Structure formats: C-alpha cells, structure tokens
Biopython code that builds the backbone (N, CA, C, O; Angstrom):
import numpy as np
from Bio.PDB.StructureBuilder import StructureBuilder

atoms = [
    (1, "MET", "N", (-2.747, 1.529, 30.815)),
    (1, "MET", "CA", (-2.213, 2.317, 29.716)),
    (1, "MET", "C", (-2.484, 3.805, 29.936)),
    (1, "MET", "O", (-2.045, 4.641, 29.146)),
    (2, "HIS", "N", (-3.198, 4.132, 30.996)),
    (2, "HIS", "CA", (-3.471, 5.528, 31.354)),
    (2, "HIS", "C", (-4.249, 6.261, 30.270)),
    (2, "HIS", "O", (-3.941, 7.413, 29.965)),
    (3, "TRP", "N", (-5.247, 5.617, 29.687)),
    (3, "TRP", "CA", (-6.047, 6.206, 28.620)),
    (3, "TRP", "C", (-7.400, 6.677, 29.114)),
    (3, "TRP", "O", (-8.289, 6.940, 28.304)),
    (4, "LYS", "N", (-7.579, 6.789, 30.411)),
    (4, "LYS", "CA", (-8.883, 7.085, 30.998)),
    (4, "LYS", "C", (-9.524, 8.368, 30.456)),
    (4, "LYS", "O", (-10.732, 8.397, 30.225)),
    (5, "ARG", "N", (-8.755, 9.397, 30.254)),
    (5, "ARG", "CA", (-9.314, 10.690, 29.827)),
    (5, "ARG", "C", (-9.170, 10.955, 28.330)),
    (5, "ARG", "O", (-9.381, 12.079, 27.872)),
    (6, "ILE", "N", (-8.819, 9.942, 27.584)),
    (6, "ILE", "CA", (-8.623, 10.092, 26.138)),
    (6, "ILE", "C", (-9.984, 10.061, 25.441)),
    (6, "ILE", "O", (-10.834, 9.231, 25.763)),
    (7, "LYS", "N", (-10.181, 10.956, 24.498)),
    (7, "LYS", "CA", (-11.416, 10.994, 23.704)),
    (7, "LYS", "C", (-11.387, 9.891, 22.646)),
    (7, "LYS", "O", (-10.324, 9.363, 22.320)),
    (8, "ASN", "N", (-12.569, 9.543, 22.107)),
    (8, "ASN", "CA", (-12.701, 8.405, 21.189)),
    (8, "ASN", "C", (-11.776, 8.464, 19.979)),
    (8, "ASN", "O", (-11.149, 7.459, 19.642)),
    (9, "GLY", "N", (-11.675, 9.609, 19.324)),
    (9, "GLY", "CA", (-10.822, 9.711, 18.144)),
    (9, "GLY", "C", (-9.374, 9.414, 18.473)),
    (9, "GLY", "O", (-8.706, 8.675, 17.750)),
    (10, "GLN", "N", (-8.894, 9.980, 19.548)),
    (10, "GLN", "CA", (-7.531, 9.715, 20.005)),
    (10, "GLN", "C", (-7.392, 8.268, 20.452)),
    (10, "GLN", "O", (-6.376, 7.622, 20.194)),
    (11, "LEU", "N", (-8.419, 7.765, 21.123)),
    (11, "LEU", "CA", (-8.392, 6.399, 21.631)),
    (11, "LEU", "C", (-8.253, 5.395, 20.493)),
    (11, "LEU", "O", (-7.479, 4.443, 20.602)),
    (12, "LEU", "N", (-8.978, 5.590, 19.422)),
    (12, "LEU", "CA", (-8.865, 4.696, 18.263)),
    (12, "LEU", "C", (-7.449, 4.733, 17.689)),
    (12, "LEU", "O", (-6.889, 3.690, 17.351)),
    (13, "SER", "N", (-6.873, 5.919, 17.579)),
    (13, "SER", "CA", (-5.514, 6.053, 17.048)),
    (13, "SER", "C", (-4.491, 5.395, 17.960)),
    (13, "SER", "O", (-3.550, 4.761, 17.481)),
    (14, "LEU", "N", (-4.664, 5.538, 19.269)),
    (14, "LEU", "CA", (-3.747, 4.909, 20.214)),
    (14, "LEU", "C", (-3.919, 3.387, 20.238)),
    (14, "LEU", "O", (-2.944, 2.653, 20.398)),
    (15, "ALA", "N", (-5.143, 2.922, 20.082)),
    (15, "ALA", "CA", (-5.432, 1.490, 20.168)),
    (15, "ALA", "C", (-4.973, 0.721, 18.931)),
    (15, "ALA", "O", (-4.563, -0.435, 19.042)),
    (16, "GLU", "N", (-5.037, 1.339, 17.768)),
    (16, "GLU", "CA", (-4.741, 0.632, 16.510)),
    (16, "GLU", "C", (-3.424, -0.140, 16.506)),
    (16, "GLU", "O", (-3.415, -1.290, 16.066)),
    (17, "PRO", "N", (-2.324, 0.423, 16.967)),
    (17, "PRO", "CA", (-1.072, -0.350, 16.916)),
    (17, "PRO", "C", (-1.019, -1.521, 17.909)),
    (17, "PRO", "O", (-0.183, -2.413, 17.767)),
    (18, "HIS", "N", (-1.901, -1.521, 18.904)),
    (18, "HIS", "CA", (-1.824, -2.515, 19.978)),
    (18, "HIS", "C", (-2.942, -3.555, 19.972)),
    (18, "HIS", "O", (-2.789, -4.638, 20.539)),
    (19, "PHE", "N", (-4.066, -3.227, 19.331)),
    (19, "PHE", "CA", (-5.245, -4.082, 19.393)),
    (19, "PHE", "C", (-5.822, -4.318, 17.998)),
    (19, "PHE", "O", (-5.638, -3.508, 17.090)),
    (20, "ASP", "N", (-6.522, -5.443, 17.845)),
    (20, "ASP", "CA", (-7.165, -5.777, 16.581)),
    (20, "ASP", "C", (-8.602, -5.294, 16.527)),
    (20, "ASP", "O", (-9.159, -5.106, 15.445)),
    (21, "LEU", "N", (-9.212, -5.089, 17.709)),
    (21, "LEU", "CA", (-10.631, -4.793, 17.763)),
    (21, "LEU", "C", (-10.935, -3.783, 18.866)),
    (21, "LEU", "O", (-10.352, -3.828, 19.949)),
    (22, "PHE", "N", (-11.854, -2.878, 18.567)),
    (22, "PHE", "CA", (-12.327, -1.890, 19.532)),
    (22, "PHE", "C", (-13.776, -2.232, 19.840)),
    (22, "PHE", "O", (-14.614, -2.242, 18.939)),
    (23, "LEU", "N", (-14.078, -2.511, 21.100)),
    (23, "LEU", "CA", (-15.412, -2.896, 21.541)),
    (23, "LEU", "C", (-16.025, -1.719, 22.278)),
    (23, "LEU", "O", (-15.443, -1.212, 23.238)),
    (24, "THR", "N", (-17.205, -1.277, 21.831)),
    (24, "THR", "CA", (-17.819, -0.089, 22.412)),
    (24, "THR", "C", (-19.333, -0.225, 22.486)),
    (24, "THR", "O", (-19.928, -1.065, 21.811)),
    (25, "CYS", "N", (-19.935, 0.599, 23.300)),
    (25, "CYS", "CA", (-21.400, 0.718, 23.297)),
    (25, "CYS", "C", (-21.782, 2.155, 22.936)),
    (25, "CYS", "O", (-22.950, 2.529, 23.034)),
    (26, "ASP", "N", (-20.800, 2.958, 22.521)),
    (26, "ASP", "CA", (-21.038, 4.327, 22.075)),
    (26, "ASP", "C", (-21.695, 4.283, 20.700)),
    (26, "ASP", "O", (-21.034, 4.036, 19.692)),
    (27, "GLN", "N", (-22.998, 4.525, 20.670)),
    (27, "GLN", "CA", (-23.746, 4.390, 19.425)),
    (27, "GLN", "C", (-23.587, 5.588, 18.493)),
    (27, "GLN", "O", (-24.157, 5.605, 17.402)),
    (28, "ASN", "N", (-22.825, 6.581, 18.913)),
    (28, "ASN", "CA", (-22.546, 7.727, 18.052)),
    (28, "ASN", "C", (-21.149, 7.667, 17.447)),
    (28, "ASN", "O", (-20.798, 8.502, 16.612)),
    (29, "LEU", "N", (-20.356, 6.696, 17.857)),
    (29, "LEU", "CA", (-18.968, 6.622, 17.407)),
    (29, "LEU", "C", (-18.846, 6.667, 15.894)),
    (29, "LEU", "O", (-18.012, 7.400, 15.360)),
    (30, "ARG", "N", (-19.666, 5.895, 15.199)),
    (30, "ARG", "CA", (-19.547, 5.828, 13.726)),
    (30, "ARG", "C", (-19.912, 7.147, 13.062)),
    (30, "ARG", "O", (-19.512, 7.391, 11.923)),
    (31, "TYR", "N", (-20.663, 8.004, 13.749)),
    (31, "TYR", "CA", (-21.025, 9.307, 13.192)),
    (31, "TYR", "C", (-20.023, 10.392, 13.591)),
    (31, "TYR", "O", (-19.855, 11.382, 12.879)),
    (32, "GLN", "N", (-19.368, 10.200, 14.716)),
    (32, "GLN", "CA", (-18.453, 11.210, 15.237)),
    (32, "GLN", "C", (-17.004, 11.004, 14.796)),
    (32, "GLN", "O", (-16.207, 11.942, 14.816)),
    (33, "GLN", "N", (-16.669, 9.787, 14.402)),
    (33, "GLN", "CA", (-15.293, 9.467, 14.037)),
    (33, "GLN", "C", (-15.227, 8.937, 12.609)),
    (33, "GLN", "O", (-16.157, 8.290, 12.126)),
    (34, "THR", "N", (-14.125, 9.219, 11.956)),
    (34, "THR", "CA", (-13.891, 8.661, 10.631)),
    (34, "THR", "C", (-13.316, 7.267, 10.816)),
    (34, "THR", "O", (-12.198, 7.107, 11.306)),
    (35, "LEU", "N", (-14.074, 6.274, 10.427)),
    (35, "LEU", "CA", (-13.633, 4.891, 10.576)),
    (35, "LEU", "C", (-12.977, 4.372, 9.300)),
    (35, "LEU", "O", (-12.260, 3.372, 9.334)),
    (36, "THR", "N", (-13.217, 5.039, 8.186)),
    (36, "THR", "CA", (-12.604, 4.657, 6.912)),
    (36, "THR", "C", (-11.091, 4.812, 7.012)),
    (36, "THR", "O", (-10.591, 5.831, 7.488)),
    (37, "GLY", "N", (-10.382, 3.808, 6.568)),
    (37, "GLY", "CA", (-8.926, 3.866, 6.570)),
    (37, "GLY", "C", (-8.297, 3.365, 7.861)),
    (37, "GLY", "O", (-7.072, 3.285, 7.959)),
    (38, "ARG", "N", (-9.097, 3.035, 8.830)),
    (38, "ARG", "CA", (-8.559, 2.498, 10.083)),
    (38, "ARG", "C", (-8.312, 1.001, 9.922)),
    (38, "ARG", "O", (-9.042, 0.314, 9.208)),
    (39, "SER", "N", (-7.286, 0.510, 10.587)),
    (39, "SER", "CA", (-6.971, -0.922, 10.503)),
    (39, "SER", "C", (-7.658, -1.722, 11.605)),
    (39, "SER", "O", (-7.668, -2.952, 11.555)),
    (40, "ILE", "N", (-8.222, -1.057, 12.580)),
    (40, "ILE", "CA", (-8.854, -1.729, 13.714)),
    (40, "ILE", "C", (-10.328, -2.001, 13.414)),
    (40, "ILE", "O", (-11.020, -1.153, 12.851)),
    (41, "ALA", "N", (-10.797, -3.177, 13.789)),
    (41, "ALA", "CA", (-12.220, -3.502, 13.665)),
    (41, "ALA", "C", (-12.967, -2.857, 14.836)),
    (41, "ALA", "O", (-12.406, -2.682, 15.918)),
    (42, "VAL", "N", (-14.229, -2.507, 14.612)),
    (42, "VAL", "CA", (-15.042, -1.882, 15.655)),
    (42, "VAL", "C", (-16.349, -2.655, 15.793)),
    (42, "VAL", "O", (-17.099, -2.809, 14.829)),
    (43, "LEU", "N", (-16.609, -3.137, 17.006)),
    (43, "LEU", "CA", (-17.862, -3.807, 17.316)),
    (43, "LEU", "C", (-18.637, -2.932, 18.290)),
    (43, "LEU", "O", (-18.219, -2.708, 19.426)),
    (44, "GLU", "N", (-19.772, -2.447, 17.815)),
    (44, "GLU", "CA", (-20.632, -1.578, 18.630)),
    (44, "GLU", "C", (-21.771, -2.412, 19.202)),
    (44, "GLU", "O", (-22.565, -2.979, 18.451)),
    (45, "ARG", "N", (-21.853, -2.487, 20.519)),
    (45, "ARG", "CA", (-22.936, -3.217, 21.184)),
    (45, "ARG", "C", (-24.080, -2.253, 21.460)),
    (45, "ARG", "O", (-23.856, -1.067, 21.702)),
    (46, "SER", "N", (-25.297, -2.761, 21.423)),
    (46, "SER", "CA", (-26.469, -1.915, 21.648)),
    (46, "SER", "C", (-26.737, -1.669, 23.129)),
    (46, "SER", "O", (-27.574, -0.835, 23.475)),
    (47, "SER", "N", (-26.046, -2.376, 23.996)),
    (47, "SER", "CA", (-26.281, -2.243, 25.432)),
    (47, "SER", "C", (-24.984, -2.376, 26.208)),
    (47, "SER", "O", (-24.026, -3.003, 25.755)),
    (48, "ASN", "N", (-24.975, -1.773, 27.383)),
    (48, "ASN", "CA", (-23.854, -1.899, 28.297)),
    (48, "ASN", "C", (-24.331, -2.482, 29.629)),
    (48, "ASN", "O", (-23.608, -2.450, 30.626)),
    (49, "LYS", "N", (-25.546, -3.010, 29.633)),
    (49, "LYS", "CA", (-26.132, -3.575, 30.847)),
    (49, "LYS", "C", (-25.510, -4.950, 31.120)),
    (49, "LYS", "O", (-25.535, -5.835, 30.265)),
    (50, "ARG", "N", (-24.969, -5.108, 32.288)),
    (50, "ARG", "CA", (-24.225, -6.314, 32.639)),
    (50, "ARG", "C", (-25.039, -7.601, 32.442)),
    (50, "ARG", "O", (-24.544, -8.549, 31.832)),
    (51, "ARG", "N", (-26.253, -7.647, 32.939)),
    (51, "ARG", "CA", (-27.068, -8.868, 32.817)),
    (51, "ARG", "C", (-27.338, -9.228, 31.359)),
    (51, "ARG", "O", (-27.284, -10.397, 30.978)),
    (52, "ARG", "N", (-27.626, -8.218, 30.554)),
    (52, "ARG", "CA", (-27.886, -8.476, 29.132)),
    (52, "ARG", "C", (-26.622, -8.965, 28.432)),
    (52, "ARG", "O", (-26.680, -9.863, 27.593)),
    (53, "LEU", "N", (-25.481, -8.372, 28.779)),
    (53, "LEU", "CA", (-24.213, -8.800, 28.180)),
    (53, "LEU", "C", (-23.867, -10.224, 28.585)),
    (53, "LEU", "O", (-23.398, -11.007, 27.759)),
    (54, "GLN", "N", (-24.093, -10.566, 29.846)),
    (54, "GLN", "CA", (-23.826, -11.935, 30.294)),
    (54, "GLN", "C", (-24.719, -12.933, 29.568)),
    (54, "GLN", "O", (-24.265, -14.004, 29.167)),
    (55, "ALA", "N", (-25.988, -12.578, 29.401)),
    (55, "ALA", "CA", (-26.923, -13.467, 28.709)),
    (55, "ALA", "C", (-26.555, -13.631, 27.233)),
    (55, "ALA", "O", (-26.843, -14.663, 26.628)),
    (56, "ALA", "N", (-25.926, -12.620, 26.666)),
    (56, "ALA", "CA", (-25.563, -12.644, 25.244)),
    (56, "ALA", "C", (-24.086, -12.970, 25.024)),
    (56, "ALA", "O", (-23.551, -12.720, 23.944)),
    (57, "ALA", "N", (-23.435, -13.518, 26.030)),
    (57, "ALA", "CA", (-21.988, -13.759, 25.954)),
    (57, "ALA", "C", (-21.593, -14.588, 24.728)),
    (57, "ALA", "O", (-20.608, -14.264, 24.066)),
    (58, "GLU", "N", (-22.330, -15.636, 24.418)),
    (58, "GLU", "CA", (-21.987, -16.484, 23.274)),
    (58, "GLU", "C", (-22.163, -15.721, 21.962)),
    (58, "GLU", "O", (-21.339, -15.846, 21.056)),
    (59, "LEU", "N", (-23.214, -14.946, 21.859)),
    (59, "LEU", "CA", (-23.442, -14.121, 20.671)),
    (59, "LEU", "C", (-22.299, -13.119, 20.484)),
    (59, "LEU", "O", (-21.832, -12.900, 19.366)),
    (60, "ILE", "N", (-21.864, -12.527, 21.569)),
    (60, "ILE", "CA", (-20.753, -11.560, 21.515)),
    (60, "ILE", "C", (-19.477, -12.286, 21.084)),
    (60, "ILE", "O", (-18.756, -11.799, 20.213)),
    (61, "ARG", "N", (-19.193, -13.445, 21.683)),
    (61, "ARG", "CA", (-17.999, -14.228, 21.316)),
    (61, "ARG", "C", (-17.998, -14.590, 19.837)),
    (61, "ARG", "O", (-16.974, -14.474, 19.164)),
    (62, "GLU", "N", (-19.139, -15.025, 19.337)),
    (62, "GLU", "CA", (-19.240, -15.398, 17.918)),
    (62, "GLU", "C", (-18.935, -14.208, 17.014)),
    (62, "GLU", "O", (-18.232, -14.342, 16.012)),
    (63, "ASN", "N", (-19.467, -13.052, 17.372)),
    (63, "ASN", "CA", (-19.219, -11.861, 16.568)),
    (63, "ASN", "C", (-17.764, -11.428, 16.651)),
    (63, "ASN", "O", (-17.171, -11.051, 15.640)),
    (64, "LEU", "N", (-17.187, -11.477, 17.832)),
    (64, "LEU", "CA", (-15.777, -11.118, 17.982)),
    (64, "LEU", "C", (-14.893, -12.029, 17.138)),
    (64, "LEU", "O", (-13.948, -11.564, 16.500)),
    (65, "ALA", "N", (-15.196, -13.317, 17.133)),
    (65, "ALA", "CA", (-14.385, -14.293, 16.401)),
    (65, "ALA", "C", (-14.476, -14.122, 14.890)),
    (65, "ALA", "O", (-13.540, -14.470, 14.171)),
    (66, "SER", "N", (-15.585, -13.593, 14.403)),
    (66, "SER", "CA", (-15.770, -13.485, 12.954)),
    (66, "SER", "C", (-15.446, -12.098, 12.395)),
    (66, "SER", "O", (-15.560, -11.879, 11.189)),
    (67, "MET", "N", (-15.049, -11.174, 13.246)),
    (67, "MET", "CA", (-14.730, -9.808, 12.781)),
    (67, "MET", "C", (-13.425, -9.817, 11.988)),
    (67, "MET", "O", (-12.506, -10.584, 12.275)),
    (68, "ARG", "N", (-13.371, -8.950, 10.992)),
    (68, "ARG", "CA", (-12.167, -8.792, 10.172)),
    (68, "ARG", "C", (-11.596, -7.394, 10.376)),
    (68, "ARG", "O", (-12.328, -6.475, 10.745)),
    (69, "PRO", "N", (-10.302, -7.224, 10.140)),
    (69, "PRO", "CA", (-9.710, -5.883, 10.266)),
    (69, "PRO", "C", (-10.491, -4.877, 9.421)),
    (69, "PRO", "O", (-10.960, -5.205, 8.331)),
    (70, "THR", "N", (-10.622, -3.699, 9.911)),
    (70, "THR", "CA", (-11.303, -2.550, 9.287)),
    (70, "THR", "C", (-12.822, -2.648, 9.329)),
    (70, "THR", "O", (-13.499, -1.686, 8.963)),
    (71, "GLU", "N", (-13.383, -3.778, 9.762)),
    (71, "GLU", "CA", (-14.835, -3.964, 9.753)),
    (71, "GLU", "C", (-15.503, -3.194, 10.890)),
    (71, "GLU", "O", (-14.997, -3.153, 12.012)),
    (72, "PHE", "N", (-16.646, -2.589, 10.582)),
    (72, "PHE", "CA", (-17.524, -2.016, 11.602)),
    (72, "PHE", "C", (-18.778, -2.874, 11.640)),
    (72, "PHE", "O", (-19.361, -3.187, 10.602)),
    (73, "ARG", "N", (-19.191, -3.252, 12.849)),
    (73, "ARG", "CA", (-20.394, -4.057, 13.000)),
    (73, "ARG", "C", (-21.165, -3.567, 14.227)),
    (73, "ARG", "O", (-20.588, -3.289, 15.278)),
    (74, "ARG", "N", (-22.482, -3.469, 14.060)),
    (74, "ARG", "CA", (-23.358, -3.142, 15.195)),
    (74, "ARG", "C", (-24.029, -4.428, 15.626)),
    (74, "ARG", "O", (-24.602, -5.143, 14.804)),
    (75, "LEU", "N", (-23.957, -4.726, 16.922)),
    (75, "LEU", "CA", (-24.524, -5.947, 17.468)),
    (75, "LEU", "C", (-25.671, -5.599, 18.397)),
    (75, "LEU", "O", (-25.485, -4.945, 19.423)),
    (76, "GLU", "N", (-26.853, -6.044, 18.022)),
    (76, "GLU", "CA", (-28.052, -5.830, 18.843)),
    (76, "GLU", "C", (-28.051, -6.869, 19.957)),
    (76, "GLU", "O", (-28.096, -8.071, 19.697)),
    (77, "ILE", "N", (-27.999, -6.398, 21.192)),
    (77, "ILE", "CA", (-28.010, -7.285, 22.361)),
    (77, "ILE", "C", (-29.466, -7.466, 22.788)),
    (77, "ILE", "O", (-30.131, -6.488, 23.126)),
    (78, "PRO", "N", (-29.978, -8.719, 22.777)),
    (78, "PRO", "CA", (-31.390, -8.940, 23.135)),
    (78, "PRO", "C", (-31.664, -8.621, 24.606)),
    (78, "PRO", "O", (-32.798, -8.754, 25.066)),
]
sb = StructureBuilder()
sb.init_structure("model")
sb.init_model(0)
sb.init_chain("A")
sb.init_seg("    ")
for serial, (resi, resn, name, xyz) in enumerate(atoms, 1):
    if name == "N":
        sb.init_residue(resn, " ", resi, " ")
    sb.init_atom(name, np.array(xyz, "f"), 0.0, 1.0, " ", f" {name:<3s}", serial, name[0])
structure = sb.get_structure()
C-alpha cells in the first residue's frame, strides 16, 4: 500500500476504510493521536520482541477476536 513513510495520524485515517483493527506497539499513540470518533479498533502491545510475541500468540489472538470497533486496548505481553 506504500504507507512506509506515513505518520501515525495519517496512517490511522488511511487504515480506517480498509481495516477493522490497528495493531501497534507505539505506547505513545493514545497520547499523540485523537482516537475518539475513530471507527477502527486499536490494540497496543507492550512489546515488539519476536520471542515474547510468539510465546503470547494465543493471548494476542484472544484479544484480537474480542475487540470491538472504536475500542482501544493495551495488552501487556508477559
């Protein structure tokens, strides 16, 4: 989609019509962007470390499956 250089605010606006959920590990996103009024759900992970994400794959899947539109959720990765 050629979105490599797009900033988060623009990225959320571009993603909304195409995706139901935005998955990020940017822990400042909720402070830097206005999430109110957005139709896309946002799941913020506490880590981007591959091994930790693999170990928590089921936890991540469960959270993704239960997210609702407009919801923001922070997921602590053990």
